[in-house]
KEKE-3310 file (N, C-alpha, C; in steps of 0.2 Angstrom, whole numbers, plus 5000, padded with zeros to 4 digits):
npx = (5218:5205:5192:5174:5164:5150:5133:5123:5112:5094:5087:5074:5066:5053:5044:5038:5030:5021:5014:5008:5000:4991:4985:4976:4965:4962:4957:4965:4971:4985:4994:4990:4992:5005:5010:5005:5012:5025:5023:5022:5034:5042:5040:5028:5012:4996:4983:4967:4956:4939:4924:4912:4914:4923:4935:4943:4945:4948:4960:4968:4966:4972:4986:4989:4988:4998:5010:5013:5010:5003:4987:4974:4957:4948:4932:4927:4916:4902:4901:4912:4925:4941:4947:4942:4951:4965:4965:4962:4963:4958:4951:4956:4948:4952:4966:4968:4972:4975:4973:4980:4971:4975:4971:4965:4975:4988:4996:5003:4999:4986:4970:4961:4945:4935:4938:4935:4922:4921:4921:4931:4938:4939:4947:4959:4964:4974:4984:4997:5001:5003:5013:5023:5025:5020:5010:5001:4994:4985:4996:5006:5018:5018:5026:5024:5022:5036:5037:5025:5010:4997:4983:4971:4955:4944:4928:4923:4922:4910:4900:4887:4887:4901:4916:4928:4946:4958:4971:4983:4981:4980:4993:5000:4999:5009:5006:4992:4979:4968:4957:4946:4934:4933:4939:4929:4931:4938:4929:4919:4925:4926:4912:4909:4917:4914:4913:4928:4932:4934:4945:4954:4955:4961:4974:4991:5006:5019:5032:5041:5040:5054:5061:5054:5057:5071:5070:5065:5076:5085:5080:5086:5098:5096:5101:5100:5102:5110:5104:5091:5087:5087:5076:5066:5066:5062:5049:5043:5045:5038:5025:5022:5018:5005:4997:4995:5009:5019:5027:5044:5044:5035:5042:5054:5047:5043:5056:5059:5048:5050:5062:5058:5049:5057:5064:5054:5053:5064:5077:5092:5093:5086:5075:5069:5056:5052:5050:5040:5030:5026:5023:5010:5002:5009:5008:4995:4984:4988:4989:4976:4967:4960:4961:4956:4953:4966:4974:4973:4978:4991:4995:4995:5006:5017:5016:5021:5034:5050:5058:5074)
npy = (4985:4989:4978:4979:4975:4964:4969:4964:4950:4950:4941:4934:4922:4918:4928:4927:4916:4921:4930:4920:4913:4923:4924:4914:4918:4931:4933:4936:4948:4950:4961:4972:4965:4964:4977:4980:4971:4976:4989:4985:4980:4991:4997:5004:5012:5006:5011:5006:5009:5007:5001:4993:4975:4970:4964:4971:4970:4956:4955:4962:4954:4942:4945:4947:4934:4927:4933:4930:4939:4946:4953:4965:4970:4985:4991:5005:5017:5029:5033:5030:5032:5040:5034:5021:5016:5019:5016:5018:5026:5019:5021:5012:5007:4998:4998:5012:5019:5024:5013:5008:5003:4995:4999:4992:4996:4993:4982:4972:4972:4982:4983:4995:4996:5003:5016:5029:5031:5035:5050:5065:5066:5053:5047:5054:5048:5039:5046:5049:5037:5031:5039:5041:5028:5026:5029:5042:5044:5052:5060:5050:5042:5028:5014:5007:4990:4983:4975:4988:4991:4999:4994:5001:5002:5011:5018:5024:5042:5048:5040:5037:5043:5045:5052:5062:5059:5070:5079:5078:5066:5057:5058:5050:5037:5027:5021:5020:5010:5002:4989:4985:4978:4960:4952:4945:4931:4927:4931:4922:4910:4913:4913:4900:4893:4898:4907:4914:4917:4907:4900:4911:4912:4900:4902:4899:4905:4910:4916:4921:4935:4939:4936:4945:4957:4957:4957:4970:4977:4974:4981:4993:4991:4989:4994:5011:5018:5034:5039:5034:5039:5052:5052:5048:5060:5069:5066:5069:5083:5086:5084:5095:5105:5110:5108:5104:5097:5083:5081:5083:5072:5063:5061:5054:5043:5037:5033:5023:5014:5011:5004:4993:4987:4983:4973:4964:4958:4951:4958:4967:4980:4995:4998:5010:5006:5001:5012:5019:5009:5010:5023:5029:5023:5028:5042:5046:5047:5057:5068:5070:5067:5056:5038:5032:5043:5049:5040:5043:5056:5053:5045:5054:5062:5053:5049:5061:5063:5058:5043:5036)
npz = (4926:4936:4943:4944:4957:4956:4958:4972:4970:4971:4984:4983:4980:4983:4980:4968:4971:4980:4972:4964:4972:4976:4964:4964:4971:4967:4953:4937:4941:4941:4938:4947:4959:4959:4960:4973:4981:4979:4985:4998:5001:4999:5011:5012:5013:5007:4996:4991:4979:4973:4967:4978:4981:4972:4976:4985:4999:5000:4994:5004:5015:5010:5009:5023:5027:5018:5021:5034:5044:5059:5059:5058:5057:5054:5052:5044:5049:5049:5062:5069:5081:5085:5096:5094:5085:5089:5102:5120:5136:5151:5167:5181:5194:5205:5206:5206:5195:5178:5164:5149:5135:5121:5104:5088:5079:5084:5077:5064:5051:5046:5041:5035:5032:5019:5022:5019:5022:5035:5045:5045:5058:5063:5053:5054:5065:5060:5055:5062:5065:5053:5047:5057:5063:5076:5090:5099:5114:5127:5130:5130:5121:5110:5102:5087:5080:5070:5055:5050:5042:5033:5024:5015:5010:4999:4994:4978:4976:4971:4976:4988:5005:5008:5014:5008:5007:5015:5007:5015:5021:5010:5006:5014:5009:5000:4988:4977:4970:4959:4957:4948:4937:4934:4919:4905:4904:4916:4925:4923:4926:4940:4944:4941:4950:4963:4979:4985:4998:5008:5004:5005:5019:5023:5019:5020:5028:5017:5019:5033:5045:5048:5036:5027:5032:5029:5015:5013:5018:5008:4997:4996:4991:4977:4962:4954:4940:4934:4923:4923:4936:4932:4923:4931:4939:4929:4927:4939:4939:4928:4933:4940:4932:4928:4939:4956:4960:4962:4978:4986:4995:4990:4978:4983:4988:4976:4970:4979:4977:4964:4965:4973:4964:4954:4962:4965:4953:4952:4949:4950:4947:4942:4929:4916:4913:4925:4933:4925:4927:4940:4942:4940:4951:4962:4959:4955:4965:4972:4964:4960:4970:4969:4965:4954:4945:4945:4938:4924:4923:4927:4916:4906:4909:4909:4895:4889:4893:4889:4889:4894)
capx = (5211:5201:5185:5169:5160:5143:5128:5120:5105:5089:5086:5067:5063:5046:5040:5033:5026:5016:5010:5005:4995:4986:4981:4971:4959:4960:4958:4966:4974:4992:4997:4988:4995:5012:5011:5003:5018:5030:5022:5023:5041:5045:5037:5023:5004:4992:4976:4964:4949:4935:4917:4911:4913:4928:4940:4948:4946:4951:4968:4971:4966:4977:4992:4990:4990:5003:5016:5014:5009:4997:4983:4967:4952:4943:4927:4926:4909:4901:4901:4919:4929:4948:4949:4941:4957:4971:4965:4960:4965:4952:4953:4956:4947:4955:4973:4968:4976:4973:4976:4979:4968:4977:4967:4968:4981:4994:4997:5008:4995:4980:4965:4956:4940:4931:4941:4931:4915:4921:4922:4939:4941:4941:4952:4965:4967:4979:4990:5003:5003:5006:5019:5029:5024:5019:5003:5002:4987:4986:5003:5011:5019:5019:5029:5020:5027:5040:5034:5018:5007:4990:4980:4965:4950:4939:4924:4923:4920:4904:4895:4884:4890:4908:4920:4934:4952:4961:4978:4988:4980:4982:5000:5003:4999:5014:5003:4985:4978:4961:4956:4942:4930:4937:4937:4923:4933:4940:4923:4915:4928:4924:4905:4909:4921:4911:4917:4935:4934:4936:4952:4958:4955:4965:4980:4997:5012:5025:5038:5040:5042:5061:5062:5051:5062:5077:5069:5064:5082:5088:5077:5090:5104:5094:5104:5097:5107:5109:5099:5085:5085:5085:5070:5061:5065:5059:5042:5041:5045:5032:5019:5021:5017:4998:4993:4999:5012:5022:5032:5050:5043:5032:5048:5057:5043:5043:5062:5059:5043:5053:5067:5054:5046:5062:5066:5049:5055:5071:5082:5096:5094:5079:5074:5064:5050:5049:5048:5034:5025:5024:5021:5002:5000:5012:5006:4988:4980:4991:4988:4969:4963:4957:4965:4953:4954:4973:4977:4973:4982:4998:4997:4997:5013:5022:5016:5024:5041:5054:5062:5080)
capy = (4988:4986:4975:4981:4970:4964:4970:4958:4948:4950:4934:4933:4917:4917:4933:4924:4911:4925:4932:4915:4912:4928:4923:4909:4921:4937:4930:4941:4954:4950:4967:4975:4962:4965:4983:4979:4968:4981:4994:4983:4979:4997:5000:5009:5010:5005:5013:5002:5012:5004:5000:4987:4969:4968:4960:4975:4967:4950:4956:4964:4948:4937:4948:4945:4927:4925:4936:4928:4944:4947:4958:4966:4974:4990:4994:5012:5019:5036:5034:5027:5037:5039:5029:5014:5014:5019:5014:5023:5025:5017:5021:5005:5009:4994:5001:5019:5022:5023:5008:5009:4998:4996:4998:4988:4999:4989:4976:4973:4974:4985:4983:5000:4995:5008:5022:5036:5031:5038:5057:5067:5065:5046:5046:5057:5044:5035:5050:5048:5030:5030:5043:5040:5022:5027:5032:5046:5044:5055:5062:5045:5039:5020:5012:5001:4984:4983:4980:4990:4993:5000:4993:5004:5002:5016:5018:5030:5048:5049:5036:5041:5041:5044:5058:5062:5060:5076:5078:5076:5059:5054:5058:5045:5031:5027:5019:5019:5005:5000:4982:4985:4972:4955:4951:4940:4924:4926:4931:4916:4905:4914:4911:4892:4890:4900:4912:4912:4919:4901:4899:4916:4911:4894:4903:4898:4910:4908:4918:4924:4942:4940:4936:4951:4963:4956:4959:4977:4980:4973:4986:4999:4988:4989:5000:5015:5022:5041:5041:5032:5044:5058:5051:5049:5067:5073:5064:5073:5090:5087:5084:5101:5111:5112:5106:5103:5091:5078:5084:5079:5066:5059:5059:5049:5037:5035:5030:5017:5010:5008:4999:4987:4984:4979:4968:4959:4955:4948:4961:4971:4986:4998:5000:5015:5003:5000:5019:5020:5005:5012:5030:5030:5021:5033:5049:5047:5049:5063:5073:5072:5065:5049:5033:5031:5049:5050:5036:5046:5061:5051:5043:5060:5064:5048:5050:5067:5063:5053:5038:5035)
capz = (4926:4942:4941:4948:4960:4954:4963:4975:4967:4976:4987:4984:4976:4985:4978:4963:4974:4983:4967:4961:4977:4975:4958:4965:4974:4963:4946:4932:4944:4942:4938:4953:4965:4959:4963:4980:4984:4979:4990:5005:5001:5000:5018:5010:5014:5001:4996:4985:4977:4968:4969:4982:4979:4967:4979:4989:5006:4999:4993:5010:5019:5008:5011:5030:5028:5015:5023:5040:5049:5063:5056:5061:5052:5056:5047:5045:5048:5051:5070:5072:5085:5085:5101:5092:5081:5092:5109:5125:5143:5156:5174:5185:5201:5210:5206:5206:5189:5171:5160:5142:5131:5114:5099:5083:5076:5086:5074:5059:5045:5048:5036:5036:5027:5018:5026:5017:5025:5042:5045:5046:5065:5063:5048:5057:5070:5057:5053:5066:5065:5046:5046:5062:5065:5083:5092:5105:5118:5133:5130:5130:5114:5110:5096:5083:5078:5064:5051:5051:5036:5032:5018:5016:5004:4999:4988:4974:4979:4969:4979:4994:5012:5009:5016:5004:5011:5013:5004:5020:5022:5004:5005:5018:5005:4995:4982:4976:4965:4958:4954:4942:4936:4930:4912:4905:4905:4923:4929:4921:4931:4947:4945:4941:4956:4969:4983:4987:5004:5011:5002:5009:5027:5023:5016:5025:5026:5013:5022:5040:5046:5047:5029:5025:5034:5025:5008:5014:5018:5001:4992:4996:4987:4970:4959:4950:4936:4934:4918:4926:4941:4929:4920:4937:4941:4924:4928:4945:4937:4924:4937:4943:4927:4927:4945:4962:4958:4967:4983:4987:4999:4985:4974:4987:4988:4969:4970:4983:4974:4958:4967:4975:4958:4951:4966:4964:4946:4953:4946:4955:4944:4940:4922:4915:4913:4932:4935:4922:4929:4947:4942:4941:4957:4966:4958:4953:4970:4975:4959:4959:4976:4967:4962:4947:4941:4944:4933:4917:4924:4927:4910:4902:4911:4906:4888:4887:4895:4885:4893:4891)
cpx = (5207:5194:5180:5165:5153:5139:5125:5113:5100:5087:5078:5064:5055:5041:5035:5028:5020:5011:5005:4999:4989:4982:4975:4964:4957:4962:4960:4969:4981:4996:4996:4991:5002:5014:5010:5009:5024:5029:5023:5031:5045:5043:5032:5016:5001:4985:4973:4957:4946:4928:4917:4911:4918:4934:4945:4950:4949:4958:4971:4972:4971:4984:4994:4992:4996:5010:5017:5014:5003:4993:4976:4963:4948:4938:4925:4919:4908:4901:4907:4922:4936:4950:4947:4947:4963:4971:4963:4962:4959:4955:4951:4954:4950:4962:4973:4972:4973:4977:4975:4977:4970:4972:4969:4973:4988:4994:5002:5005:4988:4976:4960:4951:4935:4932:4937:4924:4915:4923:4930:4942:4943:4947:4959:4968:4973:4985:4996:5006:5006:5012:5025:5029:5024:5012:5004:4995:4988:4993:5008:5012:5021:5021:5024:5025:5030:5040:5027:5016:5000:4988:4973:4961:4946:4934:4925:4920:4913:4898:4893:4887:4897:4911:4927:4940:4955:4968:4983:4987:4982:4989:5003:5003:5004:5011:4995:4983:4970:4961:4952:4938:4934:4935:4932:4925:4935:4933:4918:4918:4926:4917:4905:4912:4918:4915:4923:4937:4936:4943:4957:4960:4960:4972:4986:5002:5017:5031:5036:5042:5049:5063:5060:5055:5068:5076:5068:5071:5086:5086:5082:5097:5102:5097:5099:5102:5105:5104:5092:5082:5083:5078:5064:5060:5061:5051:5039:5040:5039:5025:5017:5019:5010:4994:4998:5002:5015:5027:5038:5049:5040:5038:5052:5054:5043:5050:5062:5054:5046:5058:5063:5051:5051:5064:5061:5050:5062:5076:5085:5097:5087:5080:5069:5057:5047:5047:5041:5028:5022:5021:5014:5000:5003:5009:4999:4984:4982:4989:4980:4964:4959:4961:4963:4954:4962:4977:4978:4978:4990:5000:4998:5004:5018:5022:5020:5031:5045:5058:5068:5081)
cpy = (4985:4984:4978:4976:4970:4966:4964:4956:4948:4943:4934:4928:4916:4923:4931:4919:4915:4927:4926:4913:4917:4927:4918:4912:4928:4935:4936:4947:4954:4956:4971:4972:4963:4972:4983:4976:4973:4987:4992:4982:4985:5001:5005:5007:5010:5007:5010:5006:5009:5003:4994:4981:4966:4965:4964:4972:4960:4950:4958:4958:4943:4939:4946:4938:4924:4927:4934:4934:4944:4953:4959:4971:4979:4992:5001:5014:5026:5038:5031:5033:5035:5034:5022:5011:5013:5016:5019:5021:5024:5017:5014:5007:5005:4997:5008:5022:5020:5018:5009:5003:4999:4995:4994:4990:4996:4982:4977:4975:4976:4986:4989:5000:5000:5014:5028:5036:5034:5046:5059:5065:5058:5044:5049:5053:5040:5040:5049:5041:5028:5033:5041:5033:5022:5030:5036:5046:5047:5057:5057:5042:5032:5018:5007:4996:4986:4976:4982:4993:4994:4999:4996:5004:5008:5016:5024:5036:5050:5045:5039:5038:5041:5051:5058:5063:5066:5074:5076:5068:5055:5053:5053:5038:5031:5025:5019:5015:5004:4993:4981:4978:4966:4955:4945:4933:4923:4927:4925:4910:4906:4912:4903:4889:4892:4905:4910:4914:4913:4900:4905:4914:4905:4896:4902:4903:4906:4910:4920:4931:4944:4941:4943:4957:4963:4959:4967:4980:4980:4978:4991:4997:4988:4995:5004:5019:5029:5043:5039:5037:5050:5058:5051:5056:5071:5072:5068:5080:5091:5087:5090:5107:5114:5111:5106:5097:5087:5082:5080:5072:5061:5056:5053:5042:5033:5031:5023:5012:5007:5003:4992:4984:4980:4973:4962:4955:4952:4951:4966:4978:4989:5000:5006:5012:5002:5007:5020:5016:5007:5019:5032:5029:5026:5040:5050:5050:5056:5069:5075:5070:5059:5045:5033:5037:5050:5046:5039:5052:5059:5048:5049:5062:5059:5048:5055:5067:5057:5049:5037:5028)
cpz = (4932:4940:4946:4951:4958:4960:4966:4972:4972:4978:4988:4979:4977:4983:4972:4966:4977:4978:4964:4966:4977:4969:4959:4968:4971:4956:4941:4935:4945:4943:4945:4959:4965:4962:4970:4984:4984:4984:4997:5006:5002:5006:5017:5012:5008:5001:4990:4985:4972:4971:4973:4978:4973:4970:4983:4995:5005:4998:5000:5015:5017:5009:5018:5031:5025:5018:5031:5045:5053:5060:5059:5056:5056:5051:5049:5044:5050:5058:5073:5075:5084:5090:5099:5087:5085:5099:5114:5132:5148:5163:5178:5192:5206:5211:5207:5201:5183:5168:5153:5138:5124:5109:5093:5079:5078:5084:5068:5052:5047:5042:5038:5030:5026:5022:5025:5019:5032:5041:5046:5052:5065:5059:5051:5062:5067:5055:5056:5065:5058:5044:5050:5065:5073:5084:5099:5108:5125:5135:5131:5123:5114:5103:5093:5081:5071:5061:5053:5044:5037:5025:5019:5010:5005:4993:4984:4977:4977:4972:4986:5000:5013:5010:5012:5009:5010:5010:5009:5021:5016:5003:5009:5015:5000:4988:4982:4970:4964:4954:4948:4942:4933:4923:4911:4906:4913:4927:4929:4926:4938:4948:4945:4948:4963:4973:4985:4994:5009:5010:5005:5016:5028:5021:5022:5023:5022:5015:5029:5040:5045:5040:5025:5026:5030:5018:5008:5014:5011:4996:4991:4992:4979:4967:4954:4946:4935:4929:4920:4931:4937:4925:4925:4939:4936:4925:4934:4943:4933:4927:4940:4939:4928:4934:4951:4961:4964:4972:4983:4990:4994:4980:4977:4987:4981:4968:4973:4980:4968:4959:4969:4969:4955:4955:4965:4958:4946:4949:4951:4952:4942:4933:4921:4915:4920:4934:4932:4925:4936:4947:4944:4948:4963:4966:4958:4959:4973:4970:4959:4965:4975:4963:4954:4942:4940:4939:4926:4918:4924:4920:4905:4903:4908:4898:4885:4889:4892:4890:4890:4887)
residu = (MET:SER:SER:VAL:ALA:PRO:LEU:PRO:GLN:PRO:SER:ASN:PRO:SER:ALA:THR:GLN:ILE:LEU:ASP:ALA:LEU:ASP:THR:VAL:LEU:LEU:GLY:LYS:ARG:GLY:GLN:CYS:THR:LEU:ALA:LEU:ALA:CYS:ILE:LEU:ALA:ARG:GLY:HIS:LEU:LEU:ILE:GLU:ASP:VAL:PRO:GLY:VAL:GLY:LYS:THR:THR:LEU:ALA:ARG:ALA:PHE:GLY:GLY:LEU:LEU:GLY:LEU:PRO:TRP:LYS:ARG:VAL:GLN:PHE:THR:ASN:ASP:LEU:LEU:PRO:ALA:ASP:VAL:VAL:GLY:VAL:SER:ILE:PHE:ASP:SER:LYS:ASN:GLN:GLU:PHE:GLN:PHE:GLN:ALA:GLY:PRO:VAL:PHE:THR:SER:LEU:LEU:LEU:ALA:ASP:GLU:ILE:ASN:ARG:ALA:PRO:ALA:LYS:ALA:GLN:SER:ALA:LEU:LEU:GLU:ALA:MET:GLU:GLU:ARG:GLN:VAL:THR:VAL:ASP:GLY:VAL:THR:ARG:GLU:LEU:PRO:ASP:PRO:PHE:PHE:VAL:ILE:ALA:THR:GLN:ASN:PRO:GLY:GLU:GLN:ARG:GLY:VAL:PHE:GLY:LEU:PRO:GLU:SER:GLN:LEU:ASP:ARG:PHE:LEU:MET:GLY:ILE:SER:LEU:GLY:TYR:PRO:ASP:LYS:GLU:GLN:GLU:ARG:LEU:LEU:LEU:ALA:ASN:GLY:ASP:THR:ARG:THR:GLU:VAL:ASP:ALA:MET:GLN:PRO:LEU:ILE:ASP:PRO:LYS:VAL:LEU:LEU:GLN:TRP:MET:ASN:GLU:ILE:ASP:GLU:VAL:HIS:MET:ALA:ASP:SER:VAL:LEU:GLN:TYR:LEU:HIS:ASP:LEU:VAL:ILE:ALA:SER:ARG:VAL:GLU:GLN:ASN:GLY:LEU:SER:PRO:ARG:ALA:ALA:LEU:GLY:LEU:VAL:ARG:ALA:SER:ARG:ALA:TYR:ALA:PHE:VAL:HIS:ASN:ARG:ASN:HIS:VAL:LEU:PRO:ASP:ASP:VAL:LYS:ALA:VAL:PHE:ALA:SER:VAL:ALA:GLY:HIS:ARG:LEU:THR:GLY:SER:VAL:LEU:ALA:GLY:ALA:ALA:ALA:ALA:LYS:THR:ILE:THR:ASP:ASN:VAL:THR:ALA:PRO)
# end
């Protein structure tokens, strides 16, 4: 009888260290931080929707420090122009030619802060970058660094001064999460210890970009059994019954997100619980246009589909 070679075990001893470090600045948000790390390892972009002041920007800044990635922040406002994001060509009178001045998008991690405070024209500046990992200005296409991620924060749609993201923009985000208010005990601890922004600025990288790229490649080696894949597909089909459901591209993202979530938990195979754990974050914002409202819609689907 021939023996089956064991699947390679994920080499990610520092994944837990990254989450432990995030615990020090985002108290009581281990679940959301785990989803955010899985999103990054799956090469996905992350949308964080919540009211101001609950730690959305802190999470994005902490990832930049802990992953050893160069990062930049753009504050999206109602007067932001596409050139403020991607860059612009400026005429050099001395050399009699146009010189391209790269915008902040040319980095490994871009924090798009309050992305829905900017109108559609400024939002659209990120479409090509997020999908193709490149930027085209004046007919010239320039590649973005590898890896490249966008972590965007947005305020709830019912707040004043926001412009809803169109479906095409929402679909560029692999996951959408909400941090929510801290529980009573964690908030009391926060009040006692003070602002954590100084700790975020002092964070040192726990891995270097080469290791991060290695982890991303190992995601593809995480095994998904046929029964688990069938369960995942059943969830996708169920999302299409009463609304504009998940597209094949979203379904592929769900596969990769499930593998990344298993990887973060140091497993070389995907469990049905992994699929269920990431489903709301992958599906919610696509189903309803809102992370907060989408969580309830996603839960209805997972409650009605039987796991193996």
